[in-house]
Each structure stands twice: as C-alpha cells, then as structure tokens.
All heavy atoms as an XYZ file, in Angstrom:
725
protein
N     137.625     95.096     99.749
C     136.359     95.780     99.721
C     135.668     95.550    101.063
O     135.579     94.434    101.547
C     135.508     95.225     98.578
C     134.207     95.933     98.429
S     133.170     95.300     97.097
C     134.134     95.706     95.672
N     135.160     96.591    101.658
C     134.522     96.467    102.966
C     133.097     95.938    102.821
O     132.474     96.044    101.777
C     134.494     97.827    103.669
O     133.576     98.679    103.021
N     132.590     95.380    103.917
C     131.226     94.858    103.923
C     130.223     95.987    103.674
O     129.215     95.786    103.019
C     130.923     94.180    105.245
C     131.645     92.883    105.427
C     131.282     92.259    106.748
C     132.071     90.993    106.952
N     131.776     90.361    108.209
N     130.486     97.138    104.206
C     129.591     98.285    104.030
C     129.378     98.583    102.550
O     128.268     98.819    102.111
C     130.185     99.515    104.740
C     129.293    100.723    104.737
C     128.181    100.614    105.747
O     128.238     99.806    106.658
N     127.171    101.424    105.589
N     130.421     98.559    101.771
C     130.320     98.874    100.349
C     129.537     97.797     99.598
O     128.768     98.105     98.699
C     131.716     99.032     99.745
C     131.675     99.563     98.336
C     133.045     99.929     97.851
C     132.928    100.505     96.456
N     134.162    100.952     95.915
N     129.711     96.538     99.962
C     128.981     95.448     99.315
C     127.483     95.632     99.516
O     126.706     95.553     98.582
C     129.433     94.076     99.856
C     130.864     93.790     99.434
C     128.497     92.970     99.377
C     131.472     92.582    100.110
N     127.065     95.916    100.739
C     125.647     96.088    101.008
C     125.099     97.316    100.289
O     123.972     97.311     99.813
C     125.384     96.193    102.509
C     125.656     94.904    103.233
C     126.479     94.869    104.332
C     125.092     93.716    102.790
C     126.722     93.680    104.993
C     125.336     92.521    103.446
C     126.151     92.502    104.549
N     125.876     98.342    100.166
C     125.437     99.542     99.462
C     125.227     99.249     97.987
O     124.243     99.684     97.405
C     126.472    100.671     99.638
O     126.661    100.893    101.035
C     126.011    101.946     99.001
N     126.118     98.502     97.377
C     125.978     98.154     95.958
C     124.740     97.299     95.721
O     124.018     97.500     94.749
C     127.224     97.437     95.465
C     128.426     98.345     95.332
C     129.697     97.588     94.980
O     129.613     96.377     94.673
O     130.770     98.209     95.023
N     124.477     96.352     96.597
C     123.297     95.511     96.463
C     122.043     96.359     96.610
O     121.105     96.238     95.816
C     123.317     94.362     97.499
C     121.989     93.631     97.537
C     124.449     93.396     97.201
N     122.002     97.218     97.610
C     120.839     98.075     97.817
C     120.630     99.004     96.625
O     119.492     99.280     96.249
C     120.977     98.887     99.102
C     120.869     98.013    100.325
O     120.290     96.934    100.285
N     121.430     98.470    101.422
N     121.704     99.475     96.038
C     121.607    100.346     94.871
C     120.988     99.589     93.694
O     120.138    100.118     92.988
C     123.001    100.886     94.512
C     123.003    101.862     93.394
C     122.473    103.134     93.547
C     123.542    101.514     92.156
C     122.467    104.041     92.493
C     123.548    102.408     91.107
C     123.009    103.684     91.272
N     121.387     98.338     93.502
C     120.809     97.519     92.427
C     119.325     97.277     92.668
O     118.512     97.362     91.756
C     121.536     96.181     92.306
C     122.859     96.262     91.610
C     123.438     94.876     91.449
C     124.776     94.943     90.741
N     125.359     93.618     90.528
N     118.973     96.957     93.900
C     117.570     96.719     94.249
C     116.752     97.970     93.984
O     115.669     97.911     93.398
C     117.447     96.273     95.725
C     118.059     94.889     95.898
C     115.996     96.283     96.182
C     118.225     94.456     97.330
N     117.273     99.103     94.392
C     116.577    100.380     94.175
C     116.399    100.654     92.685
O     115.317    101.065     92.252
C     117.356    101.514     94.833
C     116.709    102.868     94.681
C     117.528    103.972     95.309
O     118.556    103.690     95.968
O     117.145    105.142     95.140
N     117.421    100.424     91.900
C     117.332    100.664     90.452
C     116.324     99.735     89.782
O     115.579    100.167     88.897
C     118.700    100.511     89.791
C     119.584    101.702     90.046
O     119.114    102.777     90.395
N     120.875    101.508     89.884
N     116.293     98.477     90.202
C     115.321     97.534     89.642
C     113.910     97.994     89.977
O     113.028     98.015     89.121
C     115.575     96.098     90.165
C     114.406     95.186     89.863
C     116.859     95.546     89.574
N     113.702     98.402     91.227
C     112.365     98.858     91.625
C     111.956    100.101     90.839
O     110.822    100.188     90.358
C     112.301     99.113     93.126
C     110.927     99.531     93.516
C     110.508    100.776     93.863
C     109.763     98.699     93.542
N     109.162    100.769     94.113
C     108.679     99.511     93.926
C     109.529     97.352     93.275
C     107.384     99.012     94.056
C     108.240     96.859     93.407
C     107.191     97.682     93.791
N     112.868    101.054     90.700
C     112.556    102.276     89.951
C     112.222    101.956     88.490
O     111.360    102.592     87.895
C     113.721    103.262     90.010
C     113.836    103.976     91.324
C     115.006    104.938     91.312
C     115.145    105.664     92.618
N     116.282    106.588     92.626
N     112.890    100.966     87.936
C     112.657    100.589     86.545
C     111.274     99.963     86.355
O     110.571    100.266     85.392
C     113.738     99.600     86.097
C     113.550     99.062     84.699
C     114.636     98.054     84.357
C     114.387     97.416     83.005
N     115.385     96.379     82.705
N     110.879     99.110     87.278
C     109.644     98.348     87.106
C     108.430     98.938     87.811
O     107.297     98.526     87.509
C     109.846     96.902     87.581
C     110.673     96.080     86.656
C     112.002     95.812     86.931
C     110.133     95.573     85.480
C     112.772     95.049     86.075
C     110.898     94.817     84.613
C     112.215     94.546     84.908
N     108.603     99.871     88.727
C     107.482    100.384     89.518
C     106.326    100.922     88.670
O     105.171    100.592     88.959
C     107.973    101.437     90.505
N     106.568    101.721     87.631
C     105.421    102.198     86.833
C     104.649    101.054     86.157
O     103.417    101.069     86.112
C     106.066    103.105     85.784
C     107.378    103.507     86.364
C     107.819    102.349     87.195
N     105.359    100.056     85.659
C     104.702     98.918     85.016
C     103.922     98.093     86.040
O     102.828     97.608     85.754
C     105.732     98.033     84.323
C     106.426     98.697     83.157
C     107.506     97.799     82.586
C     108.304     98.528     81.527
N     109.407     97.716     81.015
N     104.499     97.940     87.211
C     103.841     97.184     88.273
C     102.569     97.900     88.709
O     101.515     97.278     88.882
C     104.783     96.993     89.480
C     105.981     96.144     89.091
C     104.045     96.361     90.653
C     107.104     96.189     90.092
N     102.664     99.214     88.863
C     101.482     99.961     89.294
C     100.375     99.873     88.246
O      99.198     99.759     88.581
C     101.823    101.418     89.609
C     100.671    102.116     90.287
C     100.358    101.823     91.613
C      99.879    103.029     89.611
C      99.285    102.422     92.244
C      98.805    103.637     90.232
C      98.520    103.328     91.546
O      97.453    103.914     92.170
N     100.743     99.900     86.975
C      99.745     99.764     85.916
C      99.068     98.397     85.996
O      97.843     98.295     85.857
C     100.374     99.960     84.544
C      99.356     99.929     83.414
C      99.994    100.154     82.077
C      99.032    100.129     80.931
N      97.852     99.316     81.032
N      99.837     97.345     86.239
C      99.246     96.020     86.422
C      98.293     96.004     87.612
O      97.212     95.414     87.540
C     100.338     94.969     86.642
C     101.135     94.494     85.450
C     102.282     93.589     85.908
C     100.243     93.742     84.481
N      98.697     96.651     88.692
C      97.856     96.707     89.890
C      96.552     97.445     89.606
O      95.485     97.024     90.054
C      98.609     97.377     91.040
S     100.011     96.424     91.649
N      96.642     98.539     88.863
C      95.435     99.288     88.508
C      94.522     98.463     87.617
O      93.303     98.498     87.763
C      95.799    100.596     87.813
C      96.240    101.671     88.762
C      96.601    103.003     88.139
C      96.129    103.283     86.764
N      96.572    104.564     86.223
N      95.099     97.722     86.679
C      94.311     96.885     85.779
C      93.585     95.768     86.531
O      92.478     95.382     86.151
C      95.191     96.283     84.691
C      95.719     97.318     83.706
O      95.198     98.454     83.685
O      96.665     96.991     82.960
N      94.198     95.251     87.575
C      93.607     94.161     88.344
C      92.578     94.642     89.364
O      91.716     93.874     89.770
C      94.695     93.392     89.106
C      95.654     92.647     88.240
C      95.090     91.314     87.908
C      96.119     90.500     87.134
N      95.495     89.358     86.506
N      92.674     95.896     89.781
C      91.868     96.393     90.900
C      90.670     97.196     90.413
O      90.676     97.751     89.325
C      92.733     97.263     91.814
O      93.834     96.526     92.276
N      89.672     97.265     91.284
C      88.472     98.012     90.937
C      88.428     99.404     91.574
O      87.462    100.131     91.384
C      87.218     97.218     91.313
C      87.191     96.831     92.779
O      88.076     97.201     93.537
N      86.193     96.078     93.163
N      89.453     99.760     92.333
C      89.530    101.094     92.916
C      90.990    101.500     93.091
O      91.891    100.654     93.072
C      88.821    101.136     94.279
O      89.560    100.402     95.236
N      91.188    102.784     93.266
C      92.556    103.281     93.466
C      93.141    102.758     94.779
O      94.320    102.418     94.847
C      92.554    104.808     93.444
C      93.934    105.402     93.583
C      93.912    106.910     93.427
N      95.199    107.472     93.716
C      96.130    107.708     92.803
N      95.880    107.426     91.545
N      97.286    108.214     93.143
N      92.309    102.684     95.817
C      92.780    102.193     97.106
C      93.218    100.733     97.019
O      94.242    100.349     97.584
C      91.690    102.343     98.178
C      91.365    103.769     98.541
C      90.412    104.433     97.550
O      89.702    103.714     96.789
O      90.395    105.669     97.495
N      92.447     99.936     96.299
C      92.811     98.524     96.124
C      94.102     98.397     95.321
O      94.948     97.551     95.621
C      91.677     97.765     95.444
N      94.265     99.238     94.299
C      95.496     99.224     93.502
C      96.696     99.629     94.358
O      97.769     99.017     94.255
C      95.360    100.153     92.303
N      96.508    100.627     95.205
C      97.590    101.056     96.091
C      97.969     99.953     97.076
O      99.153     99.714     97.331
C      97.194    102.320     96.856
C      97.104    103.548     95.962
O      97.601    103.504     94.814
O      96.519    104.553     96.420
N      96.962     99.277     97.624
C      97.232     98.174     98.555
C      97.967     97.035     97.851
O      98.917     96.467     98.394
C      95.929     97.639     99.151
C      95.291     98.601    100.128
O      95.978     99.547    100.583
O      94.098     98.412    100.433
N      97.529     96.719     96.658
C      98.167     95.655     95.886
C      99.610     96.018     95.544
O     100.526     95.200     95.681
C      97.362     95.400     94.611
C      97.782     94.248     93.718
C      97.814     92.935     94.483
C      96.850     94.154     92.522
N      99.824     97.265     95.131
C     101.172     97.748     94.812
C     102.082     97.646     96.032
O     103.231     97.206     95.933
C     101.082     99.192     94.316
C     102.386     99.782     93.882
C     102.968     99.408     92.680
C     103.027    100.720     94.659
C     104.171     99.961     92.265
C     104.225    101.282     94.255
C     104.794    100.902     93.060
N     101.554     98.029     97.185
C     102.348     97.967     98.414
C     102.695     96.524     98.766
O     103.821     96.227     99.177
C     101.588     98.609     99.568
C     102.368     98.667    100.848
C     101.621     99.400    101.941
O     100.445     99.701    101.815
N     102.309     99.678    103.021
N     101.758     95.623     98.573
C     102.024     94.214     98.860
C     103.104     93.649     97.942
O     103.987     92.909     98.367
C     100.733     93.410     98.717
C     100.842     92.025     99.275
C      99.500     91.335     99.404
O      98.470     92.016     99.492
O      99.510     90.100     99.404
N     103.055     94.030     96.676
C     104.083     93.587     95.725
C     105.447     94.163     96.114
O     106.461     93.471     96.056
C     103.698     93.977     94.280
C     104.822     93.680     93.309
C     102.430     93.259     93.856
N     105.468     95.418     96.527
C     106.726     96.046     96.956
C     107.319     95.298     98.152
O     108.537     95.042     98.187
C     106.487     97.510     97.303
N     106.476     94.932     99.107
C     106.973     94.190    100.275
C     107.512     92.819     99.881
O     108.561     92.393    100.365
C     105.865     94.030    101.309
C     105.468     95.301    102.044
C     104.233     95.056    102.898
C     106.616     95.805    102.900
N     106.822     92.150     98.982
C     107.296     90.835     98.537
C     108.617     90.955     97.779
O     109.491     90.105     97.900
C     106.240     90.142     97.693
C     105.059     89.699     98.533
C     104.041     88.956     97.738
C     102.897     88.598     98.667
N     102.104     87.504     98.232
N     108.755     92.027     97.002
C     110.017     92.239     96.301
C     111.144     92.497     97.297
O     112.237     91.932     97.156
C     109.904     93.413     95.320
C     111.210     93.762     94.665
C     111.837     92.871     93.818
C     111.825     94.982     94.898
C     113.051     93.182     93.204
C     113.025     95.304     94.300
C     113.642     94.399     93.456
N     110.886     93.314     98.302
C     111.919     93.596     99.307
C     112.354     92.328    100.023
O     113.540     92.132    100.282
C     111.409     94.617    100.320
S     111.262     96.276     99.655
N     111.398     91.457    100.334
C     111.727     90.211    101.022
C     112.500     89.242    100.130
O     113.332     88.483    100.603
C     110.446     89.530    101.511
C     109.791     90.245    102.660
C     108.514     89.532    103.069
C     107.817     90.271    104.175
N     106.550     89.606    104.552
N     112.234     89.278     98.828
C     112.828     88.308     97.907
C     114.025     88.840     97.129
O     114.675     88.077     96.418
C     111.781     87.849     96.892
O     110.680     87.284     97.541
N     114.305     90.117     97.230
C     115.315     90.749     96.377
C     116.694     90.115     96.502
O     117.414     90.001     95.508
C     115.395     92.246     96.678
N     117.056     89.686     97.687
C     118.391     89.109     97.886
C     118.558     87.783     97.136
O     119.667     87.418     96.768
C     118.666     88.895     99.372
C     118.695     90.170    100.178
C     119.858     91.073     99.832
O     120.905     90.604     99.399
N     119.687     92.358    100.004
N     117.458     87.080     96.896
C     117.564     85.775     96.232
C     117.261     85.839     94.732
O     117.372     84.837     94.045
C     116.618     84.776     96.901
O     115.284     85.203     96.752
N     116.870     87.002     94.229
C     116.563     87.156     92.808
C     117.805     87.524     92.014
O     118.725     88.149     92.544
C     115.510     88.254     92.604
C     114.127     87.984     93.149
C     113.274     89.242     93.039
C     113.479     86.844     92.397
N     117.807     87.155     90.759
C     118.859     87.586     89.840
C     118.463     88.968     89.330
O     117.623     89.083     88.443
C     119.001     86.603     88.684
C     120.043     87.035     87.668
O     120.841     87.958     87.976
O     120.057     86.458     86.569
N     119.029     89.999     89.907
C     118.642     91.378     89.587
C     119.069     91.796     88.191
O     118.595     92.811     87.678
C     119.213     92.343     90.629
C     118.716     92.118     92.056
C     119.402     93.077     93.011
C     117.212     92.241     92.146
N     119.940     91.035     87.570
C     120.374     91.346     86.206
C     119.548     90.598     85.161
O     119.662     90.856     83.975
C     121.855     91.009     86.026
C     122.730     91.847     86.927
O     122.497     93.029     87.091
N     123.717     91.219     87.535
N     118.723     89.670     85.614
C     117.919     88.872     84.696
C     116.576     89.532     84.421
O     116.267     90.607     84.931
N     115.762     88.853     83.612
C     114.435     89.390     83.311
C     113.507     89.203     84.513
O     113.269     88.081     84.960
C     113.973     88.545     82.123
C     114.750     87.284     82.231
C     116.055     87.631     82.892
N     112.994     90.294     85.037
C     112.175     90.230     86.243
C     110.705     90.551     86.002
O     109.894     90.378     86.909
C     112.724     91.198     87.294
C     114.047     90.797     87.916
C     114.593     91.910     88.786
C     113.875     89.536     88.724
N     110.350     90.997     84.807
C     108.958     91.402     84.586
C     107.994     90.235     84.808
O     106.936     90.407     85.407
C     108.768     91.995     83.182
C     107.372     92.514     82.976
C     106.982     93.712     83.560
C     106.448     91.786     82.236
C     105.699     94.187     83.398
C     105.162     92.262     82.071
C     104.786     93.459     82.655
O     103.507     93.915     82.500
N     108.355     89.060     84.356
C     107.488     87.889     84.551
C     107.323     87.589     86.036
O     106.231     87.255     86.496
C     108.037     86.679     83.823
C     107.147     85.456     83.998
C     107.612     84.321     83.177
N     107.179     84.583     81.806
C     107.481     83.824     80.777
N     108.235     82.761     80.962
N     107.055     84.105     79.588
N     108.398     87.714     86.810
C     108.323     87.499     88.253
C     107.361     88.509     88.872
O     106.493     88.139     89.667
C     109.716     87.623     88.886
C     109.728     87.305     90.349
C     109.882     86.077     90.913
C     109.572     88.230     91.430
N     109.834     86.183     92.280
C     109.645     87.490     92.623
C     109.377     89.601     91.506
C     109.517     88.070     93.875
C     109.245     90.190     92.759
C     109.327     89.434     93.932
N     107.511     89.779     88.503
C     106.631     90.815     89.047
C     105.179     90.567     88.663
O     104.281     90.709     89.499
C     107.056     92.204     88.573
C     108.212     92.784     89.343
C     109.391     93.106     88.698
C     108.124     93.027     90.701
C     110.457     93.648     89.393
C     109.179     93.564     91.411
C     110.355     93.881     90.752
N     104.924     90.209     87.419
C     103.537     89.990     86.998
C     102.922     88.787     87.725
O     101.748     88.814     88.087
C     103.432     89.841     85.484
O     104.146     88.725     85.032
N     103.708     87.758     87.977
C     103.226     86.614     88.748
C     102.908     87.019     90.177
O     101.876     86.622     90.730
C     104.271     85.478     88.733
O     104.513     85.092     87.384
C     103.804     84.282     89.538
N     103.769     87.821     90.776
C     103.535     88.287     92.144
C     102.279     89.154     92.202
O     101.476     89.031     93.133
C     104.771     89.041     92.695
C     104.460     89.703     94.025
C     105.948     88.088     92.845
N     102.079     90.014     91.209
C     100.875     90.844     91.171
C      99.637     89.954     91.098
O      98.668     90.157     91.845
C     100.902     91.838     89.983
C      99.552     92.482     89.774
C     101.967     92.902     90.195
N      99.650     88.963     90.224
C      98.493     88.065     90.091
C      98.226     87.305     91.383
O      97.077     87.212     91.832
C      98.713     87.087     88.949
S      98.606     87.848     87.338
N      99.273     86.767     91.987
C      99.097     86.011     93.231
C      98.643     86.910     94.378
O      97.778     86.522     95.166
C     100.381     85.282     93.604
C     100.685     84.137     92.668
O      99.804     83.606     92.005
N     101.947     83.769     92.593
N      99.208     88.097     94.470
C      98.816     89.028     95.530
C      97.371     89.486     95.320
O      96.615     89.639     96.282
C      99.759     90.222     95.565
N      96.989     89.689     94.071
C      95.608     90.071     93.779
C      94.651     88.956     94.180
O      93.597     89.190     94.779
C      95.440     90.389     92.296
C      94.046     90.716     91.927
N      93.228     89.830     91.287
C      93.317     91.838     92.128
C      92.043     90.382     91.099
N      92.074     91.599     91.604
N      95.012     87.737     93.880
C      94.179     86.594     94.260
C      94.077     86.494     95.777
O      92.992     86.246     96.321
C      94.743     85.311     93.659
C      93.896     84.101     93.956
C      92.619     83.976     93.409
C      94.362     83.094     94.779
C      91.832     82.873     93.689
C      93.592     81.989     95.057
C      92.324     81.878     94.517
O      91.556     80.787     94.809
N      95.175     86.683     96.486
C      95.155     86.665     97.952
C      94.247     87.768     98.491
O      93.483     87.551     99.438
C      96.566     86.835     98.522
C      97.454     85.629     98.271
O      96.917     84.543     97.950
O      98.687     85.785     98.378
N      94.337     88.945     97.896
C      93.502     90.080     98.293
C      92.020     89.739     98.070
O      91.180     90.005     98.929
C      93.914     91.303     97.475
C      93.424     92.625     97.962
C      93.954     93.732     97.067
O      93.713     93.728     95.865
N      94.672     94.672     97.651
N      91.720     89.143     96.946
C      90.354     88.741     96.614
C      89.820     87.726     97.630
O      88.691     87.843     98.116
C      90.322     88.150     95.203
C      88.979     87.615     94.775
C      88.004     88.461     94.266
C      88.699     86.257     94.871
C      86.774     87.966     93.873
C      87.475     85.754     94.481
C      86.515     86.611     93.988
O      85.294     86.120     93.603
N      90.633     86.727     97.948
C      90.204     85.715     98.928
C      89.960     86.327    100.295
O      89.007     85.966    100.971
C      91.245     84.606     99.043
C      91.219     83.648     97.893
C      92.102     82.469     98.166
N      93.401     82.927     98.670
C      94.451     82.162     98.833
N      94.369     80.880     98.555
N      95.585     82.638     99.261
N      90.823     87.243    100.730
C      90.635     87.891    102.030
C      89.329     88.683    102.053
O      88.596     88.638    103.033
C      91.810     88.819    102.348
C      93.034     88.113    102.865
C      94.033     89.082    103.457
N      94.478     90.083    102.490
C      95.529     89.964    101.703
N      96.254     88.880    101.731
N      95.858     90.932    100.872
N      89.036     89.410    100.989
C      87.809     90.209    100.938
C      86.577     89.317    100.969
O      85.611     89.636    101.650
C      87.790     91.063     99.672
C      88.752     92.208     99.687
C      88.809     92.932     98.357
O      88.285     92.463     97.344
N      89.448     94.089     98.355
N      86.601     88.220    100.251
C      85.425     87.367    100.200
C      85.280     86.466    101.420
O      84.185     86.006    101.718
C      85.416     86.553     98.908
C      85.044     87.387     97.735
N      85.907     88.303     97.161
C      83.884     87.512     97.055
C      85.289     88.922     96.180
N      84.070     88.455     96.108
N      86.359     86.234    102.107
C      86.293     85.486    103.369
C      85.624     86.337    104.430
O      84.883     85.848    105.260
C      87.690     85.084    103.814
C      87.676     84.094    104.928
C      89.035     83.599    105.335
N      90.026     83.759    104.288
C      91.328     83.875    104.497
N      91.794     83.833    105.735
N      92.179     83.996    103.523
N      85.894     87.668    104.393
C      85.318     88.574    105.375
C      83.814     88.754    105.166
O      83.085     89.040    106.089
C      86.012     89.934    105.310
C      87.444     89.879    105.755
C      88.198     91.172    105.504
O      87.587     92.127    104.980
O      89.394     91.211    105.836
N      83.356     88.594    103.922
C      81.932     88.734    103.636
C      81.209     87.508    104.142
O      80.239     87.416    104.677
C      81.694     88.888    102.118
C      82.327     90.100    101.482
C      82.094     90.059     99.978
C      81.753     91.381    102.045
C-alpha cells in the first residue's frame, strides 16, 4: 500500500467524522453564544482544534464528549478574551 493511499484514507475518516458531528457541534455553539457571529467564531475554533488533534484521536470511538468539551473550553477562552479587552 502506498503512502499516498494511507493519507487519503485517514483524511476520508476525518472528513466523515466532521460531517457526522458538525450539525451537533454548531448547535452547541449556538446554545453557548449570544449571537450568530459568536457562534460562527466558536464553531470555527472548534473545527481548527479538531483538525490539529484529529491524527491523535480515535476516530472510531465516541467523540461527542470530546467535541462538547472542546466547545465549552473554546467558549470559555472566547469569553475571557472578550472580557480582557473590556
């Protein structure tokens, strides 16, 4: 099996996991945020954290708890940044 095919299979799994959880993640982001723009920013931050961590995650395991924790932590970080600027 070539290296190219291995990376393609991993990327395909990552893409499928994201497609599966993205609507639920966005709903969590909307629930945590007070505006659509804040929800979009939070969603984008969670997506970036998932991309950075995807190689070390068990993509076949239960990931909803991981995503919800990341949403909560990212929301808290967003809150601290906003209140630090004030």
